[in-house]
C-alpha positions in Angstrom: -112.9 -1.6 -260.7 -110.2 1.0 -259.9 -110.3 2.1 -256.3 -109.5 5.8 -255.7 -108.3 7.7 -252.7 -108.5 11.4 -252.0 -106.5 13.3 -249.4 -107.4 16.9 -248.5 -111.0 18.1 -248.5 -110.7 21.8 -248.5 -112.5 24.2 -250.9 -111.0 22.4 -254.0 -110.5 18.9 -252.8 -114.0 18.5 -251.4 -115.5 19.4 -254.8 -113.1 17.3 -256.8 -113.6 14.2 -254.6 -117.4 14.7 -254.8 -117.3 14.5 -258.6 -115.5 11.2 -258.4 -118.1 9.8 -256.0 -121.0 11.2 -258.1 -119.4 9.4 -261.1 -119.9 6.1 -259.3 -116.2 5.5 -258.5 -115.2 3.7 -255.3 -113.5 6.4 -253.3 -111.8 6.5 -249.9 -111.2 9.9 -248.3 -109.0 11.4 -245.6 -108.7 14.9 -244.1 -106.6 16.2 -241.3 -109.8 17.5 -239.8 -111.9 14.3 -239.8 -115.3 15.9 -239.7 -114.8 17.3 -243.2 -115.1 13.8 -244.5 -118.8 13.6 -243.4 -120.4 15.1 -246.5 -118.4 12.7 -248.8 -119.3 9.7 -246.6 -123.0 10.6 -246.9 -122.6 10.5 -250.6 -121.1 7.1 -250.5 -117.3 7.5 -249.9 -115.4 5.5 -247.3 -113.6 7.4 -244.6 -110.0 6.3 -243.9 -108.0 6.9 -240.7 -104.7 8.0 -242.3 -103.0 8.7 -245.6 -101.1 5.4 -245.1 -104.4 3.5 -245.1 -105.7 5.3 -248.2 -102.5 4.6 -250.1 -102.4 1.0 -249.0 -106.0 0.2 -250.1 -106.4 2.3 -253.3 -105.0 1.8 -256.8 -104.6 5.6 -257.2 -104.5 8.2 -254.4 -105.1 11.8 -255.2 -104.0 14.7 -252.9 -105.1 18.3 -252.9 -103.2 20.1 -250.1 -102.5 23.7 -249.2 -98.8 24.2 -249.7 -95.4 22.4 -250.1 -95.1 21.8 -246.3 -98.5 20.1 -246.2 -97.9 18.1 -249.3 -94.6 16.8 -247.9 -96.0 16.1 -244.5 -98.8 13.9 -245.8 -96.3 11.8 -247.7 -93.4 11.6 -245.2 -95.2 12.1 -241.9 -96.3 9.4 -239.4 -98.8 7.1 -241.1 -98.0 8.9 -244.3 -98.5 7.9 -247.9 -94.9 6.6 -248.3 -95.6 4.0 -245.6 -98.7 2.7 -247.5 -97.8 3.0 -251.1 -96.2 0.1 -253.0 -96.8 -2.6 -255.5 -97.0 -0.1 -258.3 -99.9 1.8 -256.8 -100.2 5.4 -257.9 -99.9 8.7 -256.1 -101.1 11.9 -257.8 -100.3 15.2 -256.1 -102.7 17.9 -257.3 -101.4 20.5 -254.9 -99.6 23.6 -256.2 -96.0 23.3 -255.1 -92.6 24.0 -256.5 -90.7 21.6 -258.7 -88.2 20.7 -256.0 -91.0 19.6 -253.6 -92.5 17.5 -256.4 -89.2 15.9 -257.1 -88.7 15.1 -253.4 -92.2 13.5 -253.1 -91.6 11.5 -256.3 -88.4 10.1 -254.9 -90.1 9.0 -251.7 -93.0 7.4 -253.6 -90.7 5.6 -256.0 -88.4 4.3 -253.2 -91.5 2.8 -251.6 -92.4 1.0 -254.8 -95.2 3.4 -256.1 -95.6 5.6 -259.1 -95.9 9.3 -259.0 -97.7 12.0 -261.0 -97.8 15.7 -260.3 -101.1 17.2 -261.5 -101.8 20.8 -260.2 -105.0 22.3 -261.4 -105.9 25.7 -263.0 -109.3 26.8 -261.8 -111.0 27.8 -258.5 -114.1 26.6 -256.6 -116.7 26.9 -259.3 -114.7 25.0 -262.0 -113.9 22.4 -259.3 -117.6 21.9 -258.5 -118.5 21.8 -262.2 -115.7 19.4 -263.1 -114.2 21.9 -265.6 -110.7 22.3 -264.1 -107.6 22.3 -266.3 -105.4 19.5 -264.9 -101.7 19.9 -265.6 -100.0 16.5 -265.4 -96.3 15.5 -265.5 -94.4 12.4 -264.3 -95.1 8.7 -264.8 -96.9 8.5 -268.1 -98.5 5.1 -267.3 -100.1 6.5 -264.2 -101.3 9.5 -266.2 -103.0 7.2 -268.7 -104.5 5.2 -265.8 -105.8 8.3 -264.1 -107.5 9.8 -267.2 -110.9 8.4 -266.5 -110.8 10.2 -263.1 -109.4 13.4 -264.6 -112.3 13.4 -267.0 -114.7 13.7 -264.1 -112.7 16.5 -262.4 -111.6 18.6 -265.4 -112.2 19.6 -269.0 -108.6 19.4 -270.2 -105.7 17.2 -268.9 -102.5 17.8 -270.9 -99.4 15.7 -270.3 -96.4 18.0 -270.0 -93.5 15.6 -269.6 -91.1 14.9 -266.7 -91.9 15.8 -263.1 -91.5 19.5 -262.5 -93.0 20.7 -265.7 -96.5 20.8 -264.4 -95.4 22.7 -261.3 -93.7 25.2 -263.6 -96.8 25.6 -265.8 -99.0 26.1 -262.8 -96.7 28.8 -261.3 -96.6 30.6 -264.6 -100.4 30.6 -264.8 -100.9 31.8 -261.3 -98.1 34.4 -261.5 -99.9 36.0 -264.5 -103.3 35.7 -262.7 -101.9 37.5 -259.6 -100.4 40.3 -261.7 -103.6 40.7 -263.7 -105.7 40.9 -260.5 -103.6 43.7 -259.0 -103.6 45.7 -262.2 -107.4 45.2 -262.5 -107.9 46.3 -258.9 -105.7 49.4 -259.4 -107.8 50.4 -262.4 -111.1 49.9 -260.7 -109.9 51.9 -257.6 -108.5 54.7 -259.7 -111.5 54.9 -261.9 -114.0 55.1 -259.1 -111.9 57.6 -257.1 -111.9 59.8 -260.2 -115.7 59.8 -260.3 -116.4 56.9 -262.8 -119.1 54.4 -262.1 -117.7 51.0 -261.2 -120.3 49.0 -263.2 -119.6 51.1 -266.3 -115.9 50.6 -265.9 -116.5 46.8 -265.7 -119.0 46.9 -268.7 -116.4 48.7 -270.8 -113.7 46.3 -269.8 -115.9 43.3 -270.8 -116.8 44.8 -274.2 -113.2 45.1 -275.4 -109.8 43.5 -275.4 -109.6 43.3 -271.6 -112.6 40.9 -271.4 -112.0 37.7 -269.6 -113.9 35.4 -267.1 -111.8 36.4 -264.1 -112.4 40.1 -264.5 -116.2 39.5 -265.0 -116.5 37.3 -261.9 -114.1 39.0 -259.6 -115.3 42.5 -260.7 -118.8 41.7 -259.6 -117.5 40.6 -256.2 -115.4 43.8 -255.8 -118.3 46.1 -256.7 -120.5 44.3 -254.2 -117.8 44.4 -251.5 -118.4 40.7 -250.8 -115.6 38.1 -251.2 -116.8 34.5 -250.8 -113.7 32.4 -251.0 -113.1 30.3 -254.0 -109.3 30.7 -254.0 -107.8 32.0 -250.7 -105.7 35.1 -250.9 -102.9 33.5 -248.9 -102.6 30.8 -251.5 -102.2 33.3 -254.3 -99.4 35.0 -252.4 -97.8 31.6 -251.8 -97.9 30.9 -255.6 -96.4 34.3 -256.4 -93.6 33.7 -253.9 -92.9 30.3 -255.5 -92.9 31.8 -259.0 -90.5 34.5 -258.0 -88.2 31.8 -256.6 -88.4 30.0 -259.9 -87.4 33.2 -261.6 -84.4 33.5 -259.4 -83.3 30.0 -260.5 -83.2 31.1 -264.1 -82.1 34.7 -263.5 -85.4 35.8 -265.1 -86.5 39.4 -264.2 -90.1 39.3 -262.8 -90.6 42.9 -261.9 -94.4 43.0 -262.2 -94.8 39.7 -260.3 -92.6 40.9 -257.5 -94.7 44.1 -257.2 -97.9 42.0 -257.2 -96.4 39.8 -254.5 -95.8 42.8 -252.3 -99.4 43.9 -252.7 -100.7 40.5 -251.7 -98.3 40.4 -248.7 -99.8 43.8 -247.6 -103.3 42.3 -248.0 -102.2 39.4 -245.7 -101.0 41.9 -243.1 -104.4 43.5 -243.2 -106.0 40.1 -242.2 -107.3 39.1 -245.6 -105.5 35.8 -245.9 -108.6 33.6 -245.8 -110.8 35.8 -248.1 -110.9 35.3 -251.8 -107.8 36.6 -253.6 -110.0 39.4 -255.2 -110.0 41.0 -251.7 -106.5 42.3 -252.6 -108.7 45.2 -253.8 -109.0 46.3 -250.2 -105.3 46.7 -249.8 -105.1 48.7 -253.0 -108.2 50.8 -252.5 -107.5 51.6 -248.9 -111.1 51.1 -247.8 -112.0 48.2 -245.6 
């Protein structure tokens, strides 16, 4: 029976690891804040003392970490994954990072005798809980095929996109568009309400026409209620916009709307909204807190 490891039990990682445990898989978990492992241990997971221990004792180790710095530190740091991986064991980084970070992690894993797959996900807290994420995979194809049974418990679609870096590119494109859509949506809601229109009617009209999409429906309800339970932290969206803009610089690709959205999200962070859901960017646009 394949043994799985999971590193990083934040909003997304906790739900994803839970689905593996619920499916009956043998799962070892680790988190920088150890007490976050407790709910998974109660479900039947094993708590490990370090990323090194997880990588050394599991056939495939998954990681879901906050940003490139965290993703790199878990691999290269003291008692990191690189020190434990080997003998062809697999490391699947599901964090959203830039292609250069993925390439550096891949090099470290391969030099230690392991296999590497990048697999960032499209989806937030609810899809993670429901096991309906879109998992974007690239890298070692044999590891991709071996990981599919686990991917099937965490997501509804797991395309293989080719060499390492391509999944990172796809995820940044997706989140860049999402961030831009959110700022335009919030601007429309704010302008409409300030001009005397009813917020719910605005949302109903959006959802009846060409603008209808799940994000506007779910986030629109949050905005109208003025409550922003976090499913995707605002600071992470700003990080993804920043990484997408850097990718645009690499290819001399103009990204005017993405750059404008990034500035709006930066303003929201200045207002202290980093840990709220990314829909809270509405507060920075509307001017009401």
